[in-house]
N, C-alpha and C positions, 0 to 999 in steps of 0.2 A: 261883650253881651250884652241885654239887659233880658232878665227875664215879669213877667205880669204873671203873679200868684193868689190861689184866695186858699184860705183855713174857715174852715168851718164847719163849726162845731157841734155838728151831725156828722163827718168824719172823724174822729178823733184820730192826732196821730198820720191825719196824708196833710201836704200838699197841692193842691193842682194847680199845677201848673198852665195856665192858657194862653201865653202867645207868649215865643221869648223869639230874639230876630236879632240880629250885629247892633254897634251904634254905629253910623256916619258921622267922623268928628272932620272931614275932611271940604268943609263946607258952611252955611252960616250959618252963624244961632236963628234963625228964622229959619230954616233951612231945617235943619236939626229937633225942634218943633212942631212943625212941622211935618216928620216923619217917624214924630217921637208918639205927637197924637192918636195918626190916623194907624200904629199898633195898639194905641191901646182901643182904639175905636171895636180894635177885631176884639183882643181879651175882653170887653164890656158886651161886646154880645152874645161873647164862648160865653161869658158865666152867668146873661142873664138864660141864652139859650141850652144851659145844662143846670140851671138851680135844682131846677123840679124834680129831676134823674137822679141828681149826683151823682151829677159827670157819668157813668155810668161803674161810678164807681163802686156802691154797694146794691147788691142785690134781694 
């Protein structure tokens, strides 16, 4: 299992999970890297889209 998260100093005590997915290991390393990069892209977009609103955590 892989979890991509962020800690924002504006949210002390919170860990924001941006993406979780099951790591696939029964494929080539190149495929693993490609799938991982796609998941990182999703997490990165979530980070960008939620940053201004603190991901809905703080009111």
